[in-house]
Every structure is written in structure tokens, then in C-alpha cells.
C-alpha positions in Angstrom: 71.3 68.1 -26.8 68.8 67.1 -29.5 65.1 68.1 -29.3 64.2 64.5 -28.5 65.8 64.8 -25.1 62.5 65.2 -23.3 60.7 61.9 -24.1 63.9 60.0 -24.0 65.1 61.2 -20.6 61.6 60.9 -19.0 61.1 57.4 -20.3 64.6 56.5 -19.3 63.5 56.9 -15.7 62.5 53.2 -16.0 66.0 52.1 -17.1 68.4 49.8 -15.3 70.4 50.3 -12.2 70.0 49.6 -8.5 68.3 51.5 -5.7 65.9 50.9 -2.8 63.5 53.4 -4.3 60.7 52.4 -6.7 61.0 53.7 -10.2 58.0 56.1 -9.6 59.7 57.5 -6.4 62.9 58.0 -8.2 61.3 59.7 -11.2 59.7 62.2 -8.8 63.0 62.6 -6.9 65.0 63.4 -10.1 62.6 66.1 -11.1 62.4 67.6 -7.6 66.2 67.7 -7.3 66.4 69.4 -10.7 64.3 72.2 -9.4 61.1 71.4 -11.4 57.6 72.1 -10.1 55.7 69.6 -8.0 53.2 68.8 -10.8 56.1 68.1 -13.2 57.8 65.9 -10.6 54.5 64.0 -10.2 54.4 63.6 -14.0 57.9 62.0 -13.9 56.6 59.6 -11.3 53.7 58.6 -13.5 56.0 58.1 -16.5 58.2 55.8 -14.5 55.3 53.6 -13.4 54.2 52.9 -17.0 56.5 49.9 -17.3 54.4 48.0 -14.8 51.0 49.1 -16.2 48.4 46.8 -17.8 46.8 48.2 -20.9 46.1 47.9 -24.6 46.6 50.7 -27.0 46.5 51.3 -30.8 48.4 54.0 -32.7 48.1 55.0 -36.4 51.3 55.8 -38.1 53.1 55.2 -41.5 55.8 52.8 -42.6 59.0 53.9 -44.3 57.3 54.3 -47.6 54.5 56.5 -46.2 51.8 53.8 -46.3 49.4 53.5 -43.3 50.5 51.4 -40.4 48.5 50.4 -37.3 50.3 49.2 -34.2 48.5 47.6 -31.3 50.4 47.0 -28.0 49.0 44.8 -25.3 50.9 44.9 -22.0 50.3 42.9 -18.9 53.6 42.4 -17.2 55.5 40.2 -17.7 53.6 39.4 -20.9 53.4 41.7 -23.9 52.3 41.6 -27.5 52.8 44.0 -30.4 50.7 43.5 -33.5 51.6 45.5 -36.6 49.0 45.8 -39.3 50.3 46.8 -42.8 48.3 48.4 -45.6 48.7 45.2 -47.7 46.8 43.2 -45.2 49.7 41.4 -43.6 50.1 41.3 -39.8 53.3 40.8 -37.9 53.0 39.9 -34.2 55.7 39.7 -31.5 54.4 37.9 -28.5 56.2 37.4 -25.2 54.3 35.0 -22.9 55.4 32.5 -20.3 59.0 33.6 -20.5 59.3 32.8 -24.2 59.3 35.1 -27.3 57.5 34.3 -30.5 57.2 35.9 -33.9 54.0 35.3 -35.9 53.0 36.5 -39.4 49.7 36.5 -41.1 49.7 36.7 -44.9 46.9 35.6 -47.3 44.7 34.8 -44.3 47.3 32.2 -43.1 49.2 32.4 -39.8 52.8 31.1 -39.2 54.5 31.2 -35.9 58.1 30.6 -34.8 59.8 30.7 -31.4 62.5 33.3 -30.9 63.7 31.8 -27.6 63.7 32.8 -24.0 62.5 36.3 -23.4 64.8 38.7 -21.6 63.5 39.4 -18.0 62.0 42.9 -17.5 64.4 45.0 -15.5 62.4 46.3 -12.6 65.4 48.2 -11.1 66.0 51.9 -11.5 68.8 54.3 -12.4 72.1 53.8 -10.8 73.5 56.8 -8.9 75.6 58.0 -11.8 72.6 57.9 -14.2 70.5 59.7 -11.6 72.9 62.5 -11.3 73.3 62.9 -15.0 69.5 63.1 -15.4 69.3 65.7 -12.6 72.1 67.8 -14.2 70.5 67.6 -17.6 67.1 68.8 -16.4 68.7 71.6 -14.3 70.3 72.9 -17.5 66.9 72.7 -19.3 65.1 74.6 -16.5 67.0 77.7 -17.7 66.0 77.2 -21.3 62.4 75.8 -21.2 59.2 76.3 -19.4 57.5 73.0 -18.2 53.7 72.9 -18.1 51.4 70.0 -17.2 47.8 69.8 -18.4 45.0 67.3 -18.9 43.8 66.5 -22.4 41.0 64.1 -23.7 42.7 61.4 -25.8 41.7 57.9 -27.0 38.5 58.0 -24.9 40.3 58.9 -21.6 41.8 61.9 -19.9 45.5 62.0 -20.5 48.2 63.8 -18.5 50.5 65.8 -20.7 53.9 67.6 -20.2 54.6 70.4 -22.6 57.9 72.1 -22.9 58.4 75.5 -24.6 61.3 77.8 -24.9 61.5 80.5 -22.3 61.1 84.2 -23.4 64.5 85.3 -24.8 65.3 81.7 -25.9 62.9 81.6 -28.9 65.6 82.4 -31.5 68.0 79.8 -30.3 67.5 77.0 -32.8 70.0 74.8 -31.0 67.5 74.2 -28.2 64.9 72.6 -30.4 61.2 73.4 -30.4 58.2 72.6 -28.3 57.8 69.0 -27.2 54.8 67.2 -25.7 54.5 63.8 -24.0 51.1 62.5 -22.9 50.5 59.6 -20.5 47.5 57.5 -19.6 46.4 57.4 -15.9 48.5 54.2 -15.7 51.6 55.8 -17.2 51.4 54.4 -20.7 52.6 56.7 -23.5 49.7 58.0 -25.5 51.4 60.8 -27.5 54.9 61.9 -28.4 54.9 65.2 -30.3 58.1 66.8 -31.4 59.1 69.2 -34.3 59.6 66.3 -36.8 56.2 64.8 -36.2 54.0 62.9 -33.7 52.6 59.6 -32.8 49.2 59.5 -31.1 47.1 56.7 -29.6 43.7 56.2 -31.2 42.4 53.6 -28.8 43.2 52.7 -25.2 41.8 50.3 -22.7 42.9 48.6 -19.4 40.7 45.6 -20.1 42.8 42.7 -21.6 40.9 39.8 -23.3 41.6 36.4 -21.9 43.2 35.2 -25.1 45.3 38.3 -25.7 48.6 36.3 -25.5 47.4 33.1 -27.2 49.5 32.3 -30.3 47.3 32.5 -33.4 48.9 29.3 -34.8 51.0 26.3 -33.6 54.7 27.0 -33.5 56.6 25.6 -36.5 59.8 23.9 -35.4 63.0 25.4 -36.8 64.1 23.5 -39.8 67.4 21.7 -39.6 69.3 19.9 -42.2 71.5 16.9 -41.3 74.9 16.9 -42.8 75.5 14.2 -45.5 78.4 11.9 -45.4 80.2 11.0 -48.6 81.0 7.3 -49.2 
């Protein structure tokens, strides 16, 4: 399994399926059944609850050419907005509000918005039984290879909860296991940091206060153009 298994499997606790348990309850249950420590199980529960959290966060990263890129995510279920600020001054925004999705772009200080259509409903269900068992089996295997440690860290002006995995003594030379991985969450369960051998993404700003106009489109929606077919005489 690739080194990215840790954040992928933890965040997958919020995936689809059907159960009477909440996502948070099931996240804790998966970790407990895999033999992980109680504080790690609680971390899984927090990670699963992030899908329903209200927050705004900003991360600093780079685009495919290495140029600076800032991404701000505003999340207040069922509405969400992702604003991407490029080094050349352009802004690309994907806004989901009122059950509809919109794409807006700002270039040369001018906004244009178009409608993408109906937004897909957020799946509030949890893992189906097969997926749950696969997750449990996967973590049981990793308990033999990795140590799991939970700690608090100051990050983006708040105290984050972080899960750190390191190879157990005797497993250090096994490159197939991958290296250390860290996943940090806000008190609401939002992802603040993913740190893996190939790099990291870290939140630089975080808040649970959402402005009243956060999901207001920055410009009127431009109707999709249509061309009527011509009829030859």
C-alpha cells in the first residue's frame, strides 16, 4: 500500500454506504476494532465529523509550474465555496449554493459567472459493511508496522489535533512501507495539514465565522450561449 494510505483511509471514513451509526461513531469503531489506541480512535471520529463542519480555511501551495497558489475553502453544509487565487491575479471560484453549482472567474478585475447545473447531494451516509471490514483489516495490518501517536499543535491560530505515524523499530529499513505521515485536524474536524514524504499542505488561516455574503455570486450568471440551426432555402 502506498504511503498515502493514512490520510486517504481516514478521510474515507466519511464515504458512502449505509448504517445506523453516525460517521463519527463509525470512525471510532473502525479504529477500535483494528486494535488502535483510544486516543487514535477518537481522532478517527473527529476526522469523520469534518464533512458536516462549518469553517473557512486558507492554504498556500503551488500550481503545476511551481508558482504560488492560494486556496480558500468556505464550508457551511450544504453550501460550499472554493476560491483559487493565482499568481497572475486571476481568481477561479466554484460555488455550491441553494442546490446549484456555479463557476466564476475574475480576470483583469472583471468577474464572469456561469451555472454548472444542479449540485450533487452530499452523501451523509457511512461505509457499507464491506468497506468497514476492509478498513479494519487494513489498519490491523498497519498496527504491526507503524506506531500511531496523537498530539496537539498550534496551527493557523488554533490548536490542532494531529495523528503521526512512524515506522516501528525494526521496520525502519523497509522502504515498501513508506515514511512518516501526519494528518492534522481542527476542533471541528477540518483538515489543516497533510504531511507525507513527497511534501505537505498546511492551512495558514482558519475560522468558524462565515460572512453573511460568503456564498453570494460575485457577478450575475451569464446564460449559456446557444446557436439556432439555420435552414437552407
